[in-house]
C-alpha angles and dihedrals in degrees: 000000000000099000094172093056091049092050092049092049091051090048091053089051090053090054090052090047090051091054091052090050092053090051089051089049089057089051089051091051091048089055091041092241097151100175091051092046090054091048092051092047092049092048092047092047090052101045100036100051091040093055093040093050092053091049092050095046097047131066126229105271117249094203113093118244124235136202091267088060087056090051091050090049091050093052093047091046094058094046103037107035092061088059088070096031089058095062096082090056093058096091089063095043104035092127096048102060128239099297094076096053089043088052088049093052093047091048092053096040092051088047090239091124101194116138137205092195112102117247132040118278097256088063091055125084108290092235091057091052087050089050091052088054092050091050090050091052093047091048094047092050090048093047094052093042094050091047094049095045116021099031091040092054095044094039090220118189101354157010101316092287090156096057120114142148089266093078139034122168107261119233090226111046132342095232090056091075097046100077091063092058091041092055093045095051093043092050094047095048094043095048094043092046094048092048092050092049089054094046093048092048090050088050090061100261113146111257098247093046090047089055096047095043094046094049090045094057098044092047094037087231138112111251091171107041089199091063089081088062097039126080122233121276095241143334094268090056089052090058093052093044091050092052090048092050091051090052092045093048095050096043125178100344099070093036088052091056092046092046090055090046091245094142096158091052089050091052093046096042108130095227092051091050091045090051091052091047092048091049092051094046098045095042087052090054090047089051089054087050089061105266120127110258098244092048089047090051091053091047091049093051092048092047096045088054087052088229099110094202107159111245092177140016105319092201088081094055092080090079091063110102117239094245091054092045091056097044100078095045090052089054094047129171141291121327091240097051137082091248114116131217132084090307130243094252094060091049090049092053092044094049092049091050092050091050090052090052089057091049091052090055087073096037106041096175097047125107111222123195136165139190134228115206090343095310120115111233117227128203089257093059092045088053087054090061092050091049090051093050092048090049090048092051091048091049090050093051093046091047092053091049093049094048091045089053087050089060104262118139114250097256092047090048090050093049092045094049095048091041094052096044090047093043089233109149096186090062090051090048091076094060129090110293097205097059124172119253093257091056092047090051091049092052092047089055090045094053093048091044089053091054091048088051091239101266094061091071094056099076094044091059088072116088089217089064091065093043095050 
């Protein structure tokens, strides 16, 4: 393993994080939020010089990096970056120790968005709301980049569902191909987010709400936790938010087709068709549960994206049964998006495999195969999907047991476990806000595990992985 390359990459990330903190400090000064400005400056002066010093004192490694180095970097990113991202939350949590702000940073960075700090985000200092949005953006960019590079190279959990034209493994060093994906995902999210902010503001949405809602939909997160309990500003805003959620849920794959003017491929893309089918099926179930169809359609889209942003009156959502409320977040969005869940692509592959099994019941001697995006799927890749599903189920069971031991009622433990593994903050929002430390730790692990797509954490638990 190329430890030096990993350390330098983390140091570079700290320098970027420091720059974002200094921008947030300027926002705090503009709003005359002195305690927050001090917190941002302290955090920036810790992370920036630390990362810069490491970069200055170390040489560029000569040893080539591999995909396992990318996996190690991904794991360290989700655990270590929140340590610095938590510092700006300390003024609001000074009496509750460091675990609560660390939880807050993990929740934002994984685009889960749930909070343990009392009060909805608009009642917080404006600079802190801005900081939550920046963490969501950073986490969404990291999620898409890691999926398109690390998971694609390692083929974790499935049939190459993360592969795209954005990334091919370089012949020189693995990290050499990452900046291209990083720039593409950052540009797409930034441009889409900026455009949505402008469109929402022109639609009459207050500036701060336009910012939080726009960043929420492009990152499929929940920048303002109160947005899951607050209706939309107006019908025009609902249209723009729905379009943004579609883009955020589909991620790079559809945008790649559109960018190359492959409109027919975009329309026929299996994940796009699966999303439409899932929306129709779930909204139909919600309609049977007593919600008007259009409101059910908006709720289904928001839940499938794992954002949870309310596109209609949230007071009606109480009539949705718990099993139905958990179904869309378990399905999730595209493999190359920041949406959580099991992912549409895995469910497509699994359903096709199951249908072939039924066909073979009538034709015992036949050999049945199928393709996904033009790639023939072997038994090995199908087994990868089954391994992922088994690991996901085991993580869910263990999460429920851990949270139950921490004192949460069963239904709260179930919601919290599924919500954390699916990175769906609106599902977590229905749990107990004043959770014990053991429950907070369990949810932190669940949110990070969700971003690592469960099976990615298994190899790094072995000491030999870090010594390789």
